[in-house]
C-alpha positions, 0 to 999 in steps of 0.5 A: 237590776236586770234588764229584759227586752222582748225581741221577735225570737223571744225574751232576752234578759241581761243580768246584773253584773257578778263575779265569774270564777271561770273567766276571773272577773265581772261578768254579766249574763245574757239569756234567751228564753223562746216564748214556748219554753219560757214557762219551763225556764229552758233557755240559751245563756251566755256570759260577757265581760261586764266591762262590755256592758254598754255594748250589751245593752243596746237594742241591735246586740241583743236581737243579734244574740236572740237570733244566733241563740235561737238558731241553737235552740 
């Protein structure tokens, strides 16, 4: 089950864990969708190792990810 959190930068979605052949292990994907791009499906995404999953689900981590991803967008 994925997690969806609204931040001041947009909506952040954390995926369920899946296997990444690039990282050779289980990862979760964290994606930021800005409000103006949400209908188009455009977002900024990054994979994190699933062993750090508990850290990823904290509000502080997701806000910081959204801030950095919004600067790229």
